[in-house]
C-alpha positions as CSV (number, residue, x, y, z in Angstrom):
1,X,-4.2,-8.1,-9.8
2,X,-2.8,-5.1,-11.8
3,X,0.9,-6.3,-11.4
4,X,2.3,-3.3,-13.2
5,X,0.6,-0.9,-10.9
6,X,1.5,-2.8,-7.9
7,X,5.2,-3.0,-8.8
8,X,5.3,0.7,-9.7
9,X,3.7,1.6,-6.3
10,X,6.1,-0.4,-4.3
11,X,9.1,0.9,-6.2
12,X,9.1,4.3,-4.4
13,X,10.9,4.3,-1.1
14,X,8.3,6.7,0.5
15,X,5.4,4.5,-0.5
16,X,7.2,1.5,1.0
17,X,7.7,3.5,4.2
18,X,4.0,4.4,4.2
19,X,3.1,0.6,3.7
20,X,5.4,-0.2,6.6
21,X,3.7,2.3,8.8
22,X,0.3,0.9,7.8
23,X,1.5,-2.5,8.7
24,X,1.8,-1.4,12.3
25,X,-1.7,0.4,12.4
26,X,-4.4,1.9,10.4
27,X,-3.9,5.6,10.0
28,X,-5.4,8.7,8.5
29,X,-3.5,11.1,6.0
30,X,-2.6,13.6,8.8
31,X,-1.0,11.0,10.9
32,X,1.0,9.7,7.8
33,X,2.0,13.2,6.9
34,X,3.2,14.1,10.4
35,X,5.1,10.8,10.7
36,X,7.1,11.4,7.5
37,X,7.3,15.1,7.6
38,X,5.5,15.3,4.3
39,X,3.0,17.9,3.0
40,X,-0.6,16.8,2.9
41,X,-0.5,17.1,-1.0
42,X,2.5,14.7,-1.2
43,X,0.9,12.2,1.1
44,X,-2.3,12.3,-0.8
45,X,-0.5,11.6,-4.1
46,X,1.3,8.6,-2.6
47,X,-1.9,7.3,-1.0
48,X,-3.7,7.6,-4.3
49,X,-1.1,5.6,-6.1
50,X,-1.2,2.9,-3.3
51,X,-5.0,2.8,-3.4
52,X,-5.0,2.5,-7.2
53,X,-2.5,-0.4,-7.0
54,X,-4.9,-2.1,-4.5
55,X,-2.3,-2.1,-1.7
56,X,-4.3,-0.1,0.7
57,X,-8.0,0.1,1.4
58,X,-9.9,3.2,2.6
59,X,-12.9,3.6,5.0
60,X,-14.5,6.7,6.3
61,X,-14.9,7.2,10.0
62,X,-16.8,10.3,10.8
63,X,-14.7,13.2,9.5
64,X,-11.7,11.0,8.7
65,X,-10.4,8.8,5.9
66,X,-8.7,5.8,7.4
67,X,-6.1,3.9,5.4
68,X,-5.4,0.2,6.0
69,X,-3.0,-2.3,4.4
70,X,-4.5,-4.7,2.0
71,X,-2.7,-7.9,2.7
72,X,-4.5,-9.9,0.0
73,X,-2.5,-8.1,-2.8
74,X,0.8,-8.9,-1.3
75,X,-0.2,-12.6,-1.0
76,X,-1.1,-12.5,-4.8
77,X,2.3,-10.8,-5.5
78,X,4.1,-13.3,-3.5
79,X,2.4,-16.2,-5.3
80,X,3.3,-14.7,-8.7
81,X,6.9,-14.3,-7.6
82,X,7.0,-17.8,-6.4
83,X,5.9,-19.0,-9.8
84,X,8.9,-17.3,-11.4
85,X,11.0,-20.0,-9.6
86,X,9.2,-22.6,-11.6
87,X,6.7,-23.7,-8.9
88,X,3.0,-23.0,-8.6
89,X,2.0,-21.8,-5.1
90,X,-0.3,-25.0,-4.9
91,X,2.7,-27.2,-4.7
């Protein structure tokens, strides 16, 4: 896991809102842009950073690109945070 990229990605409130939105349902960039009243370019920038951090996955569906939440990265992040408390996540 690229921890620095992950933490940088979730540091931004707009990206956290996008992640919350994807928690409810997979979406394409147009749906995300409309939901947050953001330009397509702004949404593309945020989605690129989330994708580079491994927080979302991308799949093509005909003419659309569909974005989904990648929960395995969050599990890794939570495991790392848990170890900061002096415990391994296997305990």
